[in-house]
C-alpha positions in Angstrom: 69.1 308.3 137.9 68.2 312.0 138.2 65.2 313.6 139.9 64.1 317.1 139.1 61.0 319.3 139.4 60.0 321.6 136.6 56.8 323.6 136.2 55.1 321.3 138.7 56.1 318.1 136.9 58.3 315.6 138.6 60.9 314.3 136.1 62.6 310.9 136.6 65.6 310.5 134.2 67.2 307.1 133.8 70.8 306.8 132.7 71.7 304.3 130.0 72.7 301.6 132.4 69.7 302.1 134.7 67.5 301.9 131.6 69.0 298.4 131.0 68.4 297.5 134.6 64.7 298.4 134.4 64.4 296.6 131.0 65.9 293.4 132.5 63.7 293.6 135.6 60.6 293.9 133.4 61.8 291.0 131.2 62.2 288.8 134.4 58.7 289.9 135.5 57.4 289.0 132.1 58.9 285.5 132.4 57.3 285.0 135.8 53.9 286.1 134.6 54.1 284.0 131.5 55.0 280.9 133.5 51.8 281.4 135.5 49.3 282.5 132.8 48.4 279.7 130.3 46.9 282.2 127.8 50.2 283.9 127.4 51.9 280.6 126.8 49.3 279.5 124.3 49.8 282.6 122.2 53.6 282.5 122.6 53.8 286.1 123.8 57.5 287.0 124.4 58.5 287.8 128.0 60.0 291.2 127.1 56.7 292.1 125.5 54.7 291.1 128.6 56.9 293.0 131.0 57.4 295.9 128.6 53.6 296.4 128.1 53.1 296.6 131.8 55.7 299.3 132.2 54.5 301.2 129.1 50.9 301.2 130.4 52.1 302.5 133.8 54.1 305.2 132.0 51.0 306.1 130.1 49.0 306.5 133.3 51.7 308.7 134.9 51.9 310.8 131.7 48.1 311.4 131.7 48.2 312.6 135.2 50.5 315.4 134.1 52.5 315.1 137.3 55.3 312.6 136.5 57.5 312.4 133.4 59.8 309.5 132.8 62.8 309.9 130.5 65.0 307.0 129.4 68.4 306.9 127.7 68.1 304.0 125.2 71.8 304.0 124.0 72.3 300.3 124.5 69.2 299.3 122.5 70.9 299.9 119.2 74.1 298.1 120.3 72.2 295.0 121.4 70.0 295.1 118.3 73.0 295.2 116.0 74.8 292.3 117.8 71.6 290.3 117.7 71.2 290.5 113.9 74.9 289.9 113.4 74.4 286.6 115.3 71.5 285.8 113.1 73.8 286.1 110.1 75.9 283.2 111.4 73.0 280.8 111.2 72.4 281.1 107.5 74.3 278.5 105.5 73.7 277.0 102.1 73.9 273.5 103.5 70.7 274.2 105.4 68.8 274.9 102.1 70.1 271.7 100.5 68.8 269.6 103.4 65.2 270.7 102.8 65.1 269.9 99.1 62.6 271.4 96.6 59.8 271.7 99.1 61.9 274.0 101.3 62.7 276.1 98.3 59.0 276.5 97.4 58.2 277.3 101.0 60.9 279.9 101.1 59.6 281.6 98.0 56.1 281.6 99.3 57.2 283.2 102.6 59.2 285.8 100.7 56.2 286.6 98.4 53.9 286.9 101.4 56.2 289.5 103.0 56.3 291.5 99.7 52.5 291.2 99.5 52.1 292.6 103.0 54.3 295.5 102.1 52.4 296.4 98.9 49.0 296.0 100.6 50.2 298.0 103.6 51.3 301.0 101.5 48.1 300.8 99.3 45.9 300.6 102.4 47.8 303.5 104.0 47.2 305.7 101.0 43.5 304.7 101.0 43.0 305.9 104.6 45.1 309.0 103.9 47.9 308.0 106.2 51.6 308.1 105.5 53.3 305.4 103.5 55.5 304.7 106.5 52.4 303.4 108.4 52.0 300.8 105.6 55.5 299.5 106.3 55.1 299.4 110.1 51.7 297.7 109.8 53.0 295.4 107.0 56.2 293.3 106.7 58.2 295.1 109.4 55.7 294.0 112.1 53.8 291.0 110.6 56.5 288.9 108.9 59.2 290.6 111.0 57.7 290.4 114.4 58.7 292.5 117.4 62.4 292.3 116.6 62.1 293.9 113.1 59.4 296.3 114.3 61.8 297.6 117.0 64.7 297.8 114.6 62.9 299.7 111.8 60.8 301.6 114.2 63.9 303.1 115.6 65.1 304.1 112.1 61.8 305.8 111.2 61.7 307.5 114.7 64.9 309.2 113.7 63.2 310.4 110.5 60.5 312.1 112.6 57.8 309.4 112.5 55.9 307.8 115.5 57.0 304.4 114.3 58.2 302.3 117.2 55.0 302.5 119.2 53.0 301.6 116.0 55.4 298.8 115.1 55.1 297.2 118.6 51.3 297.4 118.6 51.1 295.9 115.1 53.6 293.1 116.0 51.5 292.1 119.0 48.3 292.2 116.8 50.1 289.9 114.3 51.3 287.5 117.0 47.9 287.0 118.5 46.2 286.8 115.0 48.8 284.2 113.8 48.1 282.1 116.9 44.3 282.2 116.5 44.2 281.6 112.7 47.1 279.0 112.1 45.5 275.9 113.5 42.0 276.5 112.0 43.4 277.1 108.5 45.3 273.8 108.5 42.3 271.9 110.0 40.0 273.4 107.4 42.3 272.3 104.6 42.7 268.8 106.0 38.9 268.4 106.4 38.0 269.9 103.0 40.4 267.8 101.0 40.3 264.7 103.2 44.0 264.8 103.8 45.8 262.1 105.7 49.4 261.6 106.6 51.2 259.1 104.4 53.8 256.7 105.7 57.3 257.8 106.2 59.0 258.7 102.9 62.4 259.8 101.8 61.5 263.5 102.3 60.5 262.9 105.9 63.7 260.8 106.5 65.9 263.6 105.2 64.0 266.2 107.3 64.3 264.1 110.4 68.1 263.7 109.9 68.5 267.5 109.3 66.5 268.3 112.5 68.5 265.8 114.5 71.9 266.9 113.3 73.6 268.9 116.1 77.2 270.1 116.4 79.1 268.2 119.1 79.0 269.8 122.5 82.0 272.1 123.1 83.4 273.3 126.4 82.4 276.9 127.1 85.0 279.1 128.8 85.2 282.8 129.5 87.9 283.0 126.9 85.7 281.4 124.2 82.9 283.8 125.1 85.2 286.8 124.7 86.5 285.4 121.4 82.9 285.1 120.0 81.9 288.6 121.2 85.1 290.1 119.7 84.4 288.4 116.4 80.8 289.7 116.4 81.9 293.3 117.3 84.7 293.2 114.6 82.2 292.1 111.9 79.7 294.7 113.1 82.2 297.5 113.1 83.4 296.7 109.6 79.7 296.4 108.5 78.8 299.8 109.9 81.8 301.3 108.0 80.5 299.9 104.7 77.0 301.1 105.6 78.2 304.7 105.9 80.3 304.3 102.7 77.3 303.0 100.8 75.3 306.0 102.0 78.0 308.5 101.0 78.6 307.0 97.6 75.1 306.1 96.5 72.7 307.7 99.0 71.3 304.3 100.0 70.2 303.9 103.6 70.5 300.5 105.2 70.3 299.6 108.9 73.5 299.6 111.0 73.3 295.8 111.5 72.9 295.0 107.7 76.6 295.0 106.9 77.6 293.0 110.0 74.9 290.4 109.3 76.0 290.0 105.7 79.7 289.6 106.7 78.6 287.1 109.4 76.8 285.1 106.8 79.8 285.1 104.4 82.2 284.1 107.3 79.9 281.3 108.4 79.6 279.8 104.9 83.4 280.0 104.3 84.2 278.6 107.7 81.8 275.7 107.1 84.3 274.5 104.5 87.6 275.8 105.8 87.0 275.4 109.6 89.4 278.2 110.3 87.3 279.5 113.2 86.0 277.4 116.1 82.4 278.7 116.2 80.4 277.3 119.2 76.7 277.3 118.3 75.7 277.3 122.0 77.7 280.5 122.7 76.2 282.1 119.6 72.7 281.1 120.6 73.3 282.5 124.1 74.5 285.8 122.8 71.6 286.0 120.4 69.0 285.3 123.2 70.6 287.8 125.5 70.9 290.7 123.0 67.4 290.1 121.7 66.0 290.1 125.2 67.8 293.4 126.2 67.0 295.3 123.0 63.4 294.2 122.8 62.8 295.0 126.5 64.3 298.5 126.2 62.2 299.1 123.1 59.1 298.1 124.9 59.6 300.0 128.2 60.4 303.2 126.2 57.2 303.1 124.2 55.2 306.4 124.4 51.7 304.9 124.1 50.0 308.3 124.2 51.4 309.0 120.7 49.4 306.1 119.3 45.9 307.7 119.8 45.7 309.6 116.6 46.9 306.7 114.5 44.7 304.0 116.0 41.9 304.0 113.4 44.0 303.9 110.2 46.4 301.4 111.9 43.6 299.0 112.7 42.2 299.2 109.2 45.6 298.5 107.6 46.2 295.6 109.9 42.9 293.9 109.3 43.3 294.3 105.5 46.8 292.8 105.8 45.5 289.9 107.9 42.7 289.1 105.5 45.0 289.1 102.5 47.6 287.0 104.3 45.0 284.3 105.2 43.7 284.2 101.7 47.2 283.9 100.3 47.9 281.0 102.6 44.7 279.2 101.9 44.6 279.5 98.1 48.2 279.9 97.1 50.7 278.5 99.6 48.8 275.3 100.1 48.7 274.5 96.4 52.3 275.6 95.6 53.7 273.5 98.5 52.1 270.3 97.3 48.3 270.4 98.1 48.8 267.5 100.6 48.9 266.9 104.3 52.3 268.4 104.7 51.3 271.5 102.8 48.4 272.1 105.1 50.7 271.9 108.2 53.1 274.3 106.4 50.2 276.8 106.1 49.7 276.6 109.9 53.5 277.2 110.4 53.7 280.1 107.9 50.6 281.7 109.5 52.6 281.8 112.7 55.9 283.3 111.5 54.2 285.2 108.7 52.1 287.1 111.2 54.4 287.1 114.2 57.2 284.7 115.1 58.6 281.2 114.5 57.6 280.0 118.0 54.0 280.8 117.1 54.4 278.7 113.9 55.6 275.8 115.9 52.8 276.1 118.4 50.3 276.1 115.5 51.8 273.0 113.9 51.9 271.2 117.3 48.2 271.8 117.8 47.4 270.2 114.4 49.9 267.4 114.3 49.0 266.2 117.8 45.6 265.4 116.4 46.3 264.4 112.7 49.8 263.1 112.7 53.4 264.4 112.4 55.0 266.3 109.5 58.8 266.5 109.8 59.3 268.4 106.6 57.0 271.2 107.8 59.0 271.6 111.0 62.3 271.8 109.0 60.8 274.4 106.7 59.6 276.6 109.5 62.9 276.2 111.4 65.1 277.2 108.4 62.9 279.7 106.6 60.9 281.3 109.4 63.7 281.2 111.9 66.7 282.1 109.7 66.2 282.8 106.0 63.3 285.3 106.2 65.5 287.7 108.2 67.5 288.3 105.0 64.4 288.8 102.9 63.0 291.3 105.4 66.3 293.1 105.6 66.2 293.7 101.9 62.5 294.4 101.7 62.2 296.7 104.7 65.3 298.6 103.7 64.0 299.1 100.2 60.7 300.3 101.5 62.3 302.7 103.8 64.3 304.2 100.9 61.3 304.3 98.6 58.4 305.4 100.8 59.9 307.2 103.9 
C-alpha cells in the first residue's frame, strides 16, 4: 500500500495483492452478513456482492468528501475471471443434453431466445432514450441472463473501450437478481391456478431426470499434486486460447473475450476425455477452483466500482431495465410455458427460467423450491435449470455478448 498527499487529497493506493486481500475480506464479511439476514438469503444475493456494495458505498462517501481517494490495482481480476470461465467449459458435455430429452432441448432454446430478446430490446430501448447502444447490452443479456459474472467480464471489456460499463453492469445485475426472485414464484403460481395444473404421477421423464440428478462421479482423493495438475491444465488451455483469440483479432478483426478460447478448448477436452479417459479430471477440484476464482474476481469487480460515475446514466438505465423486465415476464408467461408443454412441469420451468434469466441459477432453484413445496415436485424442471441455466447458457451468452460488442460497441 502507498499513502500520498496531493492538492489536499489523501491518496490510498492498493497494490494488486492488497486489492485481493481487501476483496477477500469483503467477501467473508458478506458471507457473515448473509448468514444473519434472512432477506439476503431469500433473494440469493451473492456474498461478494453484499460485501462489495458496502465497500463501494464507503468509497463513494469518501469520494464525495473530496478528501480521500482510493486507487486499486485490479490485475488479478482478469486472471481469476479467465480461469473461472475455463472451468465452466469443462462442465459442458453432450451426455448432459441427452439425459434431459426433448424437454431440455426446448427449454434450452427458450432460454437462448430470451437472451437474444433481451439484447434486441436493450439496444432498441437504449436508442429510444438517446443512450449508447452499449448501455442496451449492459442492461440486457450481459447483466440479466448473464448475472454478475458476465456483467463483470463484459463490463471490463467495455471499460477498456472508454465506457462506464462495469458499474452499470453490476447495478443492472443486482436489479435482475432481485426482480427474478420477486417474480418467479408468482408467475408459476398464476399459471398453476389459471390452468388448474396438478402434478401427475411419476413418469419416465421424471425417472430419467431423477437418475441424471443423482449421478455423481465417485469420490476421488484430493492431493496437492492433483490440485497443481488441474491448475496447470486450466492455465495451459487458457494460454492457448488467448493466443488463438489474438490470432482471430489479427486475421479477421473479431474481438472475443480472453476467456473464450480457453473455455472452448476446455469443452472440447472434456467431451473427448469423457470417451477416452486420458485425463483424470476430479469434479470436486474443478468445482473448488471455479468457486474460488469466481469469488475473487467478482469481489474485486465489486470493490473497485466507482458509483459516482452512475449518476448521469441512472434514468436511461432504469427505463431500459424495466422494459427488459416486462418483456421477459411476458415471454415466460405466453411463450415459454406453452412451448415447454403447458403443464405443471412447464409452469415450474417458468419459475426457474425467471430466476436464471434475470439473475442466476440459485435464484431459479429458490423460485422452484417456493412453488414445489406447496404444489408438488418437478424433477425435470430442476434438471433443466441445472444443465441449461448453470452450464449451457454460458456458451450462448459468450457468443451473443461477444457479437453485440462487435456490432454495437
